[in-house]
mmCIF entry with sequence, helices, sheets and N, C-alpha, C, O atoms, coordinates in Angstrom:
data_MODEL
# 
_entry.id   MODEL 
# 
_entity.id                         1 
_entity.type                       polymer 
_entity.pdbx_number_of_molecules   1 
# 
_entity_poly.entity_id                      1 
_entity_poly.type                           'polypeptide(L)' 
_entity_poly.nstd_linkage                   no 
_entity_poly.nstd_monomer                   no 
_entity_poly.pdbx_seq_one_letter_code       MHGLPWDLVKNTTRDQQRLLWEIIQRDQKDKFEFENASTMVGVAKALGGGVKT 
_entity_poly.pdbx_seq_one_letter_code_can   MHGLPWDLVKNTTRDQQRLLWEIIQRDQKDKFEFENASTMVGVAKALGGGVKT 
_entity_poly.pdbx_strand_id                 A 
# 
loop_
_entity_poly_seq.entity_id 
_entity_poly_seq.num 
_entity_poly_seq.mon_id 
_entity_poly_seq.hetero 
1 1  MET n 
1 2  HIS n 
1 3  GLY n 
1 4  LEU n 
1 5  PRO n 
1 6  TRP n 
1 7  ASP n 
1 8  LEU n 
1 9  VAL n 
1 10 LYS n 
1 11 ASN n 
1 12 THR n 
1 13 THR n 
1 14 ARG n 
1 15 ASP n 
1 16 GLN n 
1 17 GLN n 
1 18 ARG n 
1 19 LEU n 
1 20 LEU n 
1 21 TRP n 
1 22 GLU n 
1 23 ILE n 
1 24 ILE n 
1 25 GLN n 
1 26 ARG n 
1 27 ASP n 
1 28 GLN n 
1 29 LYS n 
1 30 ASP n 
1 31 LYS n 
1 32 PHE n 
1 33 GLU n 
1 34 PHE n 
1 35 GLU n 
1 36 ASN n 
1 37 ALA n 
1 38 SER n 
1 39 THR n 
1 40 MET n 
1 41 VAL n 
1 42 GLY n 
1 43 VAL n 
1 44 ALA n 
1 45 LYS n 
1 46 ALA n 
1 47 LEU n 
1 48 GLY n 
1 49 GLY n 
1 50 GLY n 
1 51 VAL n 
1 52 LYS n 
1 53 THR n 
# 
_struct_asym.id          A 
_struct_asym.entity_id   1 
# 
loop_
_struct_conf.conf_type_id 
_struct_conf.id 
_struct_conf.pdbx_PDB_helix_id 
_struct_conf.beg_label_comp_id 
_struct_conf.beg_label_asym_id 
_struct_conf.beg_label_seq_id 
_struct_conf.pdbx_beg_PDB_ins_code 
_struct_conf.end_label_comp_id 
_struct_conf.end_label_asym_id 
_struct_conf.end_label_seq_id 
_struct_conf.pdbx_end_PDB_ins_code 
_struct_conf.beg_auth_comp_id 
_struct_conf.beg_auth_asym_id 
_struct_conf.beg_auth_seq_id 
_struct_conf.end_auth_comp_id 
_struct_conf.end_auth_asym_id 
_struct_conf.end_auth_seq_id 
_struct_conf.pdbx_PDB_helix_class 
_struct_conf.details 
_struct_conf.pdbx_PDB_helix_length 
HELX_P HELX_P1 AA1 TRP A 6  ? VAL A 9  ? TRP A 6  VAL A 9  1 ? 4  
HELX_P HELX_P2 AA2 ARG A 14 ? ALA A 46 ? ARG A 14 ALA A 46 1 ? 33 
# 
_struct_conf_type.id          HELX_P 
_struct_conf_type.criteria    ? 
_struct_conf_type.reference   ? 
# 
loop_
_atom_site.group_PDB 
_atom_site.id 
_atom_site.type_symbol 
_atom_site.label_atom_id 
_atom_site.label_alt_id 
_atom_site.label_comp_id 
_atom_site.label_asym_id 
_atom_site.label_entity_id 
_atom_site.label_seq_id 
_atom_site.pdbx_PDB_ins_code 
_atom_site.Cartn_x 
_atom_site.Cartn_y 
_atom_site.Cartn_z 
_atom_site.occupancy 
_atom_site.B_iso_or_equiv 
_atom_site.pdbx_formal_charge 
_atom_site.auth_seq_id 
_atom_site.auth_comp_id 
_atom_site.auth_asym_id 
_atom_site.auth_atom_id 
_atom_site.pdbx_PDB_model_num 
ATOM 1   N N  . MET A 1 1  ? -18.653 7.533  8.654   1.00 0.00 ? 1  MET A N  1 
ATOM 2   C CA . MET A 1 1  ? -17.793 6.638  9.335   1.00 0.00 ? 1  MET A CA 1 
ATOM 3   C C  . MET A 1 1  ? -17.994 6.741  10.889  1.00 0.00 ? 1  MET A C  1 
ATOM 4   O O  . MET A 1 1  ? -17.862 5.751  11.608  1.00 0.00 ? 1  MET A O  1 
ATOM 5   N N  . HIS A 1 2  ? -18.300 7.910  11.349  1.00 0.00 ? 2  HIS A N  1 
ATOM 6   C CA . HIS A 1 2  ? -18.401 8.109  12.812  1.00 0.00 ? 2  HIS A CA 1 
ATOM 7   C C  . HIS A 1 2  ? -19.833 8.233  13.230  1.00 0.00 ? 2  HIS A C  1 
ATOM 8   O O  . HIS A 1 2  ? -20.121 8.903  14.222  1.00 0.00 ? 2  HIS A O  1 
ATOM 9   N N  . GLY A 1 3  ? -20.695 7.652  12.557  1.00 0.00 ? 3  GLY A N  1 
ATOM 10  C CA . GLY A 1 3  ? -22.138 7.599  13.036  1.00 0.00 ? 3  GLY A CA 1 
ATOM 11  C C  . GLY A 1 3  ? -22.224 6.740  14.290  1.00 0.00 ? 3  GLY A C  1 
ATOM 12  O O  . GLY A 1 3  ? -21.965 5.537  14.255  1.00 0.00 ? 3  GLY A O  1 
ATOM 13  N N  . LEU A 1 4  ? -22.567 7.334  15.320  1.00 0.00 ? 4  LEU A N  1 
ATOM 14  C CA . LEU A 1 4  ? -22.640 6.608  16.595  1.00 0.00 ? 4  LEU A CA 1 
ATOM 15  C C  . LEU A 1 4  ? -24.081 6.105  16.846  1.00 0.00 ? 4  LEU A C  1 
ATOM 16  O O  . LEU A 1 4  ? -25.028 6.872  16.673  1.00 0.00 ? 4  LEU A O  1 
ATOM 17  N N  . PRO A 1 5  ? -24.252 4.892  17.231  1.00 0.00 ? 5  PRO A N  1 
ATOM 18  C CA . PRO A 1 5  ? -25.640 4.373  17.401  1.00 0.00 ? 5  PRO A CA 1 
ATOM 19  C C  . PRO A 1 5  ? -26.432 5.185  18.522  1.00 0.00 ? 5  PRO A C  1 
ATOM 20  O O  . PRO A 1 5  ? -25.889 5.488  19.584  1.00 0.00 ? 5  PRO A O  1 
ATOM 21  N N  . TRP A 1 6  ? -27.615 5.483  18.249  1.00 0.00 ? 6  TRP A N  1 
ATOM 22  C CA . TRP A 1 6  ? -28.448 6.281  19.180  1.00 0.00 ? 6  TRP A CA 1 
ATOM 23  C C  . TRP A 1 6  ? -28.443 5.553  20.585  1.00 0.00 ? 6  TRP A C  1 
ATOM 24  O O  . TRP A 1 6  ? -28.364 6.209  21.624  1.00 0.00 ? 6  TRP A O  1 
ATOM 25  N N  . ASP A 1 7  ? -28.525 4.237  20.581  1.00 0.00 ? 7  ASP A N  1 
ATOM 26  C CA . ASP A 1 7  ? -28.519 3.482  21.907  1.00 0.00 ? 7  ASP A CA 1 
ATOM 27  C C  . ASP A 1 7  ? -27.290 3.737  22.689  1.00 0.00 ? 7  ASP A C  1 
ATOM 28  O O  . ASP A 1 7  ? -27.282 3.654  23.917  1.00 0.00 ? 7  ASP A O  1 
ATOM 29  N N  . LEU A 1 8  ? -26.207 4.060  21.953  1.00 0.00 ? 8  LEU A N  1 
ATOM 30  C CA . LEU A 1 8  ? -24.889 4.321  22.743  1.00 0.00 ? 8  LEU A CA 1 
ATOM 31  C C  . LEU A 1 8  ? -24.889 5.709  23.309  1.00 0.00 ? 8  LEU A C  1 
ATOM 32  O O  . LEU A 1 8  ? -24.350 5.920  24.396  1.00 0.00 ? 8  LEU A O  1 
ATOM 33  N N  . VAL A 1 9  ? -25.466 6.661  22.628  1.00 0.00 ? 9  VAL A N  1 
ATOM 34  C CA . VAL A 1 9  ? -25.315 8.086  23.058  1.00 0.00 ? 9  VAL A CA 1 
ATOM 35  C C  . VAL A 1 9  ? -26.548 8.700  23.713  1.00 0.00 ? 9  VAL A C  1 
ATOM 36  O O  . VAL A 1 9  ? -26.462 9.803  24.254  1.00 0.00 ? 9  VAL A O  1 
ATOM 37  N N  . LYS A 1 10 ? -27.650 8.043  23.682  1.00 0.00 ? 10 LYS A N  1 
ATOM 38  C CA . LYS A 1 10 ? -28.885 8.670  24.186  1.00 0.00 ? 10 LYS A CA 1 
ATOM 39  C C  . LYS A 1 10 ? -28.860 9.024  25.668  1.00 0.00 ? 10 LYS A C  1 
ATOM 40  O O  . LYS A 1 10 ? -29.533 9.964  26.091  1.00 0.00 ? 10 LYS A O  1 
ATOM 41  N N  . ASN A 1 11 ? -28.112 8.304  26.437  1.00 0.00 ? 11 ASN A N  1 
ATOM 42  C CA . ASN A 1 11 ? -28.016 8.532  27.907  1.00 0.00 ? 11 ASN A CA 1 
ATOM 43  C C  . ASN A 1 11 ? -26.647 8.991  28.367  1.00 0.00 ? 11 ASN A C  1 
ATOM 44  O O  . ASN A 1 11 ? -26.293 8.866  29.540  1.00 0.00 ? 11 ASN A O  1 
ATOM 45  N N  . THR A 1 12 ? -25.870 9.534  27.411  1.00 0.00 ? 12 THR A N  1 
ATOM 46  C CA . THR A 1 12 ? -24.544 10.001 27.793  1.00 0.00 ? 12 THR A CA 1 
ATOM 47  C C  . THR A 1 12 ? -24.561 11.410 28.463  1.00 0.00 ? 12 THR A C  1 
ATOM 48  O O  . THR A 1 12 ? -25.415 12.254 28.192  1.00 0.00 ? 12 THR A O  1 
ATOM 49  N N  . THR A 1 13 ? -23.593 11.592 29.322  1.00 0.00 ? 13 THR A N  1 
ATOM 50  C CA . THR A 1 13 ? -23.432 12.977 29.932  1.00 0.00 ? 13 THR A CA 1 
ATOM 51  C C  . THR A 1 13 ? -22.641 13.819 28.978  1.00 0.00 ? 13 THR A C  1 
ATOM 52  O O  . THR A 1 13 ? -22.036 13.341 28.018  1.00 0.00 ? 13 THR A O  1 
ATOM 53  N N  . ARG A 1 14 ? -22.673 15.113 29.287  1.00 0.00 ? 14 ARG A N  1 
ATOM 54  C CA . ARG A 1 14 ? -21.836 16.074 28.433  1.00 0.00 ? 14 ARG A CA 1 
ATOM 55  C C  . ARG A 1 14 ? -20.378 15.692 28.403  1.00 0.00 ? 14 ARG A C  1 
ATOM 56  O O  . ARG A 1 14 ? -19.728 15.788 27.362  1.00 0.00 ? 14 ARG A O  1 
ATOM 57  N N  . ASP A 1 15 ? -19.859 15.261 29.533  1.00 0.00 ? 15 ASP A N  1 
ATOM 58  C CA . ASP A 1 15 ? -18.426 14.855 29.567  1.00 0.00 ? 15 ASP A CA 1 
ATOM 59  C C  . ASP A 1 15 ? -18.153 13.674 28.673  1.00 0.00 ? 15 ASP A C  1 
ATOM 60  O O  . ASP A 1 15 ? -17.128 13.614 27.994  1.00 0.00 ? 15 ASP A O  1 
ATOM 61  N N  . GLN A 1 16 ? -19.079 12.734 28.676  1.00 0.00 ? 16 GLN A N  1 
ATOM 62  C CA . GLN A 1 16 ? -18.943 11.519 27.811  1.00 0.00 ? 16 GLN A CA 1 
ATOM 63  C C  . GLN A 1 16 ? -19.040 11.942 26.338  1.00 0.00 ? 16 GLN A C  1 
ATOM 64  O O  . GLN A 1 16 ? -18.287 11.435 25.507  1.00 0.00 ? 16 GLN A O  1 
ATOM 65  N N  . GLN A 1 17 ? -19.954 12.859 26.004  1.00 0.00 ? 17 GLN A N  1 
ATOM 66  C CA . GLN A 1 17 ? -20.033 13.346 24.668  1.00 0.00 ? 17 GLN A CA 1 
ATOM 67  C C  . GLN A 1 17 ? -18.817 14.094 24.189  1.00 0.00 ? 17 GLN A C  1 
ATOM 68  O O  . GLN A 1 17 ? -18.404 13.950 23.038  1.00 0.00 ? 17 GLN A O  1 
ATOM 69  N N  . ARG A 1 18 ? -18.234 14.898 25.070  1.00 0.00 ? 18 ARG A N  1 
ATOM 70  C CA . ARG A 1 18 ? -16.970 15.615 24.777  1.00 0.00 ? 18 ARG A CA 1 
ATOM 71  C C  . ARG A 1 18 ? -15.860 14.638 24.478  1.00 0.00 ? 18 ARG A C  1 
ATOM 72  O O  . ARG A 1 18 ? -15.053 14.859 23.576  1.00 0.00 ? 18 ARG A O  1 
ATOM 73  N N  . LEU A 1 19 ? -15.817 13.515 25.264  1.00 0.00 ? 19 LEU A N  1 
ATOM 74  C CA . LEU A 1 19 ? -14.809 12.522 25.061  1.00 0.00 ? 19 LEU A CA 1 
ATOM 75  C C  . LEU A 1 19 ? -14.971 11.809 23.727  1.00 0.00 ? 19 LEU A C  1 
ATOM 76  O O  . LEU A 1 19 ? -13.976 11.554 23.049  1.00 0.00 ? 19 LEU A O  1 
ATOM 77  N N  . LEU A 1 20 ? -16.242 11.469 23.315  1.00 0.00 ? 20 LEU A N  1 
ATOM 78  C CA . LEU A 1 20 ? -16.456 10.864 22.067  1.00 0.00 ? 20 LEU A CA 1 
ATOM 79  C C  . LEU A 1 20 ? -16.052 11.854 20.981  1.00 0.00 ? 20 LEU A C  1 
ATOM 80  O O  . LEU A 1 20 ? -15.415 11.450 20.008  1.00 0.00 ? 20 LEU A O  1 
ATOM 81  N N  . TRP A 1 21 ? -16.407 13.168 21.110  1.00 0.00 ? 21 TRP A N  1 
ATOM 82  C CA . TRP A 1 21 ? -16.050 14.099 20.104  1.00 0.00 ? 21 TRP A CA 1 
ATOM 83  C C  . TRP A 1 21 ? -14.547 14.239 19.969  1.00 0.00 ? 21 TRP A C  1 
ATOM 84  O O  . TRP A 1 21 ? -14.051 14.416 18.856  1.00 0.00 ? 21 TRP A O  1 
ATOM 85  N N  . GLU A 1 22 ? -13.845 14.169 21.005  1.00 0.00 ? 22 GLU A N  1 
ATOM 86  C CA . GLU A 1 22 ? -12.318 14.262 20.979  1.00 0.00 ? 22 GLU A CA 1 
ATOM 87  C C  . GLU A 1 22 ? -11.758 13.066 20.215  1.00 0.00 ? 22 GLU A C  1 
ATOM 88  O O  . GLU A 1 22 ? -10.846 13.206 19.401  1.00 0.00 ? 22 GLU A O  1 
ATOM 89  N N  . ILE A 1 23 ? -12.322 11.878 20.490  1.00 0.00 ? 23 ILE A N  1 
ATOM 90  C CA . ILE A 1 23 ? -11.850 10.684 19.795  1.00 0.00 ? 23 ILE A CA 1 
ATOM 91  C C  . ILE A 1 23 ? -12.072 10.810 18.300  1.00 0.00 ? 23 ILE A C  1 
ATOM 92  O O  . ILE A 1 23 ? -11.196 10.454 17.512  1.00 0.00 ? 23 ILE A O  1 
ATOM 93  N N  . ILE A 1 24 ? -13.265 11.325 17.885  1.00 0.00 ? 24 ILE A N  1 
ATOM 94  C CA . ILE A 1 24 ? -13.624 11.517 16.525  1.00 0.00 ? 24 ILE A CA 1 
ATOM 95  C C  . ILE A 1 24 ? -12.675 12.532 15.860  1.00 0.00 ? 24 ILE A C  1 
ATOM 96  O O  . ILE A 1 24 ? -12.221 12.307 14.738  1.00 0.00 ? 24 ILE A O  1 
ATOM 97  N N  . GLN A 1 25 ? -12.369 13.669 16.562  1.00 0.00 ? 25 GLN A N  1 
ATOM 98  C CA . GLN A 1 25 ? -11.517 14.681 16.006  1.00 0.00 ? 25 GLN A CA 1 
ATOM 99  C C  . GLN A 1 25 ? -10.078 14.153 15.818  1.00 0.00 ? 25 GLN A C  1 
ATOM 100 O O  . GLN A 1 25 ? -9.460  14.425 14.788  1.00 0.00 ? 25 GLN A O  1 
ATOM 101 N N  . ARG A 1 26 ? -9.558  13.430 16.764  1.00 0.00 ? 26 ARG A N  1 
ATOM 102 C CA . ARG A 1 26 ? -8.240  12.862 16.646  1.00 0.00 ? 26 ARG A CA 1 
ATOM 103 C C  . ARG A 1 26 ? -8.151  11.853 15.509  1.00 0.00 ? 26 ARG A C  1 
ATOM 104 O O  . ARG A 1 26 ? -7.175  11.833 14.759  1.00 0.00 ? 26 ARG A O  1 
ATOM 105 N N  . ASP A 1 27 ? -9.187  11.008 15.386  1.00 0.00 ? 27 ASP A N  1 
ATOM 106 C CA . ASP A 1 27 ? -9.149  10.061 14.296  1.00 0.00 ? 27 ASP A CA 1 
ATOM 107 C C  . ASP A 1 27 ? -9.181  10.737 12.942  1.00 0.00 ? 27 ASP A C  1 
ATOM 108 O O  . ASP A 1 27 ? -8.484  10.309 12.022  1.00 0.00 ? 27 ASP A O  1 
ATOM 109 N N  . GLN A 1 28 ? -9.990  11.802 12.802  1.00 0.00 ? 28 GLN A N  1 
ATOM 110 C CA . GLN A 1 28 ? -10.009 12.524 11.521  1.00 0.00 ? 28 GLN A CA 1 
ATOM 111 C C  . GLN A 1 28 ? -8.667  13.169 11.246  1.00 0.00 ? 28 GLN A C  1 
ATOM 112 O O  . GLN A 1 28 ? -8.191  13.118 10.112  1.00 0.00 ? 28 GLN A O  1 
ATOM 113 N N  . LYS A 1 29 ? -8.048  13.768 12.232  1.00 0.00 ? 29 LYS A N  1 
ATOM 114 C CA . LYS A 1 29 ? -6.740  14.370 12.092  1.00 0.00 ? 29 LYS A CA 1 
ATOM 115 C C  . LYS A 1 29 ? -5.734  13.362 11.609  1.00 0.00 ? 29 LYS A C  1 
ATOM 116 O O  . LYS A 1 29 ? -4.995  13.625 10.661  1.00 0.00 ? 29 LYS A O  1 
ATOM 117 N N  . ASP A 1 30 ? -5.690  12.140 12.284  1.00 0.00 ? 30 ASP A N  1 
ATOM 118 C CA . ASP A 1 30 ? -4.705  11.141 11.925  1.00 0.00 ? 30 ASP A CA 1 
ATOM 119 C C  . ASP A 1 30 ? -4.949  10.651 10.525  1.00 0.00 ? 30 ASP A C  1 
ATOM 120 O O  . ASP A 1 30 ? -4.009  10.424 9.763   1.00 0.00 ? 30 ASP A O  1 
ATOM 121 N N  . LYS A 1 31 ? -6.227  10.483 10.177  1.00 0.00 ? 31 LYS A N  1 
ATOM 122 C CA . LYS A 1 31 ? -6.576  10.009 8.793   1.00 0.00 ? 31 LYS A CA 1 
ATOM 123 C C  . LYS A 1 31 ? -6.071  11.038 7.776   1.00 0.00 ? 31 LYS A C  1 
ATOM 124 O O  . LYS A 1 31 ? -5.476  10.683 6.759   1.00 0.00 ? 31 LYS A O  1 
ATOM 125 N N  . PHE A 1 32 ? -6.313  12.279 8.061   1.00 0.00 ? 32 PHE A N  1 
ATOM 126 C CA . PHE A 1 32 ? -5.908  13.322 7.099   1.00 0.00 ? 32 PHE A CA 1 
ATOM 127 C C  . PHE A 1 32 ? -4.384  13.307 6.960   1.00 0.00 ? 32 PHE A C  1 
ATOM 128 O O  . PHE A 1 32 ? -3.868  13.384 5.845   1.00 0.00 ? 32 PHE A O  1 
ATOM 129 N N  . GLU A 1 33 ? -3.666  13.208 8.066   1.00 0.00 ? 33 GLU A N  1 
ATOM 130 C CA . GLU A 1 33 ? -2.185  13.293 7.985   1.00 0.00 ? 33 GLU A CA 1 
ATOM 131 C C  . GLU A 1 33 ? -1.681  11.990 7.244   1.00 0.00 ? 33 GLU A C  1 
ATOM 132 O O  . GLU A 1 33 ? -0.711  12.083 6.491   1.00 0.00 ? 33 GLU A O  1 
ATOM 133 N N  . PHE A 1 34 ? -2.283  10.840 7.429   1.00 0.00 ? 34 PHE A N  1 
ATOM 134 C CA . PHE A 1 34 ? -1.869  9.639  6.756   1.00 0.00 ? 34 PHE A CA 1 
ATOM 135 C C  . PHE A 1 34 ? -2.132  9.794  5.228   1.00 0.00 ? 34 PHE A C  1 
ATOM 136 O O  . PHE A 1 34 ? -1.269  9.460  4.416   1.00 0.00 ? 34 PHE A O  1 
ATOM 137 N N  . GLU A 1 35 ? -3.309  10.294 4.856   1.00 0.00 ? 35 GLU A N  1 
ATOM 138 C CA . GLU A 1 35 ? -3.672  10.445 3.445   1.00 0.00 ? 35 GLU A CA 1 
ATOM 139 C C  . GLU A 1 35 ? -2.748  11.476 2.793   1.00 0.00 ? 35 GLU A C  1 
ATOM 140 O O  . GLU A 1 35 ? -2.300  11.297 1.661   1.00 0.00 ? 35 GLU A O  1 
ATOM 141 N N  . ASN A 1 36 ? -2.466  12.582 3.543   1.00 0.00 ? 36 ASN A N  1 
ATOM 142 C CA . ASN A 1 36 ? -1.610  13.597 2.973   1.00 0.00 ? 36 ASN A CA 1 
ATOM 143 C C  . ASN A 1 36 ? -0.202  13.089 2.747   1.00 0.00 ? 36 ASN A C  1 
ATOM 144 O O  . ASN A 1 36 ? 0.442   13.415 1.750   1.00 0.00 ? 36 ASN A O  1 
ATOM 145 N N  . ALA A 1 37 ? 0.265   12.288 3.684   1.00 0.00 ? 37 ALA A N  1 
ATOM 146 C CA . ALA A 1 37 ? 1.686   11.775 3.497   1.00 0.00 ? 37 ALA A CA 1 
ATOM 147 C C  . ALA A 1 37 ? 1.692   10.773 2.289   1.00 0.00 ? 37 ALA A C  1 
ATOM 148 O O  . ALA A 1 37 ? 2.630   10.729 1.493   1.00 0.00 ? 37 ALA A O  1 
ATOM 149 N N  . SER A 1 38 ? 0.623   10.001 2.211   1.00 0.00 ? 38 SER A N  1 
ATOM 150 C CA . SER A 1 38 ? 0.587   8.987  1.091   1.00 0.00 ? 38 SER A CA 1 
ATOM 151 C C  . SER A 1 38 ? 0.541   9.695  -0.240  1.00 0.00 ? 38 SER A C  1 
ATOM 152 O O  . SER A 1 38 ? 1.202   9.297  -1.200  1.00 0.00 ? 38 SER A O  1 
ATOM 153 N N  . THR A 1 39 ? -0.257  10.759 -0.285  1.00 0.00 ? 39 THR A N  1 
ATOM 154 C CA . THR A 1 39 ? -0.320  11.535 -1.572  1.00 0.00 ? 39 THR A CA 1 
ATOM 155 C C  . THR A 1 39 ? 1.010   12.076 -1.911  1.00 0.00 ? 39 THR A C  1 
ATOM 156 O O  . THR A 1 39 ? 1.438   11.966 -3.060  1.00 0.00 ? 39 THR A O  1 
ATOM 157 N N  . MET A 1 40 ? 1.714   12.677 -0.942  1.00 0.00 ? 40 MET A N  1 
ATOM 158 C CA . MET A 1 40 ? 3.035   13.326 -1.242  1.00 0.00 ? 40 MET A CA 1 
ATOM 159 C C  . MET A 1 40 ? 4.026   12.281 -1.722  1.00 0.00 ? 40 MET A C  1 
ATOM 160 O O  . MET A 1 40 ? 4.843   12.577 -2.595  1.00 0.00 ? 40 MET A O  1 
ATOM 161 N N  . VAL A 1 41 ? 3.983   11.081 -1.188  1.00 0.00 ? 41 VAL A N  1 
ATOM 162 C CA . VAL A 1 41 ? 4.903   10.070 -1.633  1.00 0.00 ? 41 VAL A CA 1 
ATOM 163 C C  . VAL A 1 41 ? 4.548   9.611  -3.088  1.00 0.00 ? 41 VAL A C  1 
ATOM 164 O O  . VAL A 1 41 ? 5.429   9.364  -3.912  1.00 0.00 ? 41 VAL A O  1 
ATOM 165 N N  . GLY A 1 42 ? 3.274   9.516  -3.348  1.00 0.00 ? 42 GLY A N  1 
ATOM 166 C CA . GLY A 1 42 ? 2.784   9.144  -4.675  1.00 0.00 ? 42 GLY A CA 1 
ATOM 167 C C  . GLY A 1 42 ? 3.193   10.160 -5.716  1.00 0.00 ? 42 GLY A C  1 
ATOM 168 O O  . GLY A 1 42 ? 3.677   9.794  -6.786  1.00 0.00 ? 42 GLY A O  1 
ATOM 169 N N  . VAL A 1 43 ? 2.998   11.466 -5.408  1.00 0.00 ? 43 VAL A N  1 
ATOM 170 C CA . VAL A 1 43 ? 3.367   12.558 -6.277  1.00 0.00 ? 43 VAL A CA 1 
ATOM 171 C C  . VAL A 1 43 ? 4.889   12.521 -6.523  1.00 0.00 ? 43 VAL A C  1 
ATOM 172 O O  . VAL A 1 43 ? 5.347   12.608 -7.663  1.00 0.00 ? 43 VAL A O  1 
ATOM 173 N N  . ALA A 1 44 ? 5.629   12.396 -5.474  1.00 0.00 ? 44 ALA A N  1 
ATOM 174 C CA . ALA A 1 44 ? 7.104   12.440 -5.605  1.00 0.00 ? 44 ALA A CA 1 
ATOM 175 C C  . ALA A 1 44 ? 7.550   11.275 -6.526  1.00 0.00 ? 44 ALA A C  1 
ATOM 176 O O  . ALA A 1 44 ? 8.382   11.455 -7.415  1.00 0.00 ? 44 ALA A O  1 
ATOM 177 N N  . LYS A 1 45 ? 6.989   10.116 -6.293  1.00 0.00 ? 45 LYS A N  1 
ATOM 178 C CA . LYS A 1 45 ? 7.375   8.936  -7.160  1.00 0.00 ? 45 LYS A CA 1 
ATOM 179 C C  . LYS A 1 45 ? 6.982   9.220  -8.608  1.00 0.00 ? 45 LYS A C  1 
ATOM 180 O O  . LYS A 1 45 ? 7.745   8.894  -9.517  1.00 0.00 ? 45 LYS A O  1 
ATOM 181 N N  . ALA A 1 46 ? 5.847   9.801  -8.841  1.00 0.00 ? 46 ALA A N  1 
ATOM 182 C CA . ALA A 1 46 ? 5.299   10.089 -10.181 1.00 0.00 ? 46 ALA A CA 1 
ATOM 183 C C  . ALA A 1 46 ? 6.257   11.028 -10.894 1.00 0.00 ? 46 ALA A C  1 
ATOM 184 O O  . ALA A 1 46 ? 6.512   10.888 -12.090 1.00 0.00 ? 46 ALA A O  1 
ATOM 185 N N  . LEU A 1 47 ? 6.800   12.019 -10.116 1.00 0.00 ? 47 LEU A N  1 
ATOM 186 C CA . LEU A 1 47 ? 7.677   13.024 -10.652 1.00 0.00 ? 47 LEU A CA 1 
ATOM 187 C C  . LEU A 1 47 ? 9.172   12.606 -10.739 1.00 0.00 ? 47 LEU A C  1 
ATOM 188 O O  . LEU A 1 47 ? 10.034  13.378 -11.162 1.00 0.00 ? 47 LEU A O  1 
ATOM 189 N N  . GLY A 1 48 ? 9.435   11.321 -10.308 1.00 0.00 ? 48 GLY A N  1 
ATOM 190 C CA . GLY A 1 48 ? 10.776  10.836 -10.377 1.00 0.00 ? 48 GLY A CA 1 
ATOM 191 C C  . GLY A 1 48 ? 11.571  11.088 -9.229  1.00 0.00 ? 48 GLY A C  1 
ATOM 192 O O  . GLY A 1 48 ? 12.790  10.935 -9.305  1.00 0.00 ? 48 GLY A O  1 
ATOM 193 N N  . GLY A 1 49 ? 10.985  11.486 -8.082  1.00 0.00 ? 49 GLY A N  1 
ATOM 194 C CA . GLY A 1 49 ? 11.719  11.727 -6.901  1.00 0.00 ? 49 GLY A CA 1 
ATOM 195 C C  . GLY A 1 49 ? 12.215  10.430 -6.213  1.00 0.00 ? 49 GLY A C  1 
ATOM 196 O O  . GLY A 1 49 ? 11.588  9.375  -6.310  1.00 0.00 ? 49 GLY A O  1 
ATOM 197 N N  . GLY A 1 50 ? 13.336  10.552 -5.533  1.00 0.00 ? 50 GLY A N  1 
ATOM 198 C CA . GLY A 1 50 ? 13.878  9.423  -4.845  1.00 0.00 ? 50 GLY A CA 1 
ATOM 199 C C  . GLY A 1 50 ? 13.301  9.281  -3.462  1.00 0.00 ? 50 GLY A C  1 
ATOM 200 O O  . GLY A 1 50 ? 14.001  9.573  -2.493  1.00 0.00 ? 50 GLY A O  1 
ATOM 201 N N  . VAL A 1 51 ? 12.106  8.864  -3.317  1.00 0.00 ? 51 VAL A N  1 
ATOM 202 C CA . VAL A 1 51 ? 11.431  8.709  -2.057  1.00 0.00 ? 51 VAL A CA 1 
ATOM 203 C C  . VAL A 1 51 ? 11.476  7.308  -1.602  1.00 0.00 ? 51 VAL A C  1 
ATOM 204 O O  . VAL A 1 51 ? 11.126  6.388  -2.341  1.00 0.00 ? 51 VAL A O  1 
ATOM 205 N N  . LYS A 1 52 ? 11.928  7.117  -0.318  1.00 0.00 ? 52 LYS A N  1 
ATOM 206 C CA . LYS A 1 52 ? 12.001  5.784  0.202   1.00 0.00 ? 52 LYS A CA 1 
ATOM 207 C C  . LYS A 1 52 ? 10.715  5.591  1.038   1.00 0.00 ? 52 LYS A C  1 
ATOM 208 O O  . LYS A 1 52 ? 10.349  6.452  1.838   1.00 0.00 ? 52 LYS A O  1 
ATOM 209 N N  . THR A 1 53 ? 10.041  4.441  0.835   1.00 0.00 ? 53 THR A N  1 
ATOM 210 C CA . THR A 1 53 ? 8.826   4.129  1.583   1.00 0.00 ? 53 THR A CA 1 
ATOM 211 C C  . THR A 1 53 ? 9.109   3.045  2.657   1.00 0.00 ? 53 THR A C  1 
ATOM 212 O O  . THR A 1 53 ? 8.202   2.651  3.390   1.00 0.00 ? 53 THR A O  1 
# 
């Protein structure tokens, strides 16, 4: 998902690379948290829990 085109990164500075890395890390963290919350809601519903969505 986060494959960056070579043309975009071949002339970047270290600071720019760090910024891109930070964006990727935050995106992966957000994605994990969303998927985790979705899974928990699904499991709760499957087990008969009263979860509001």
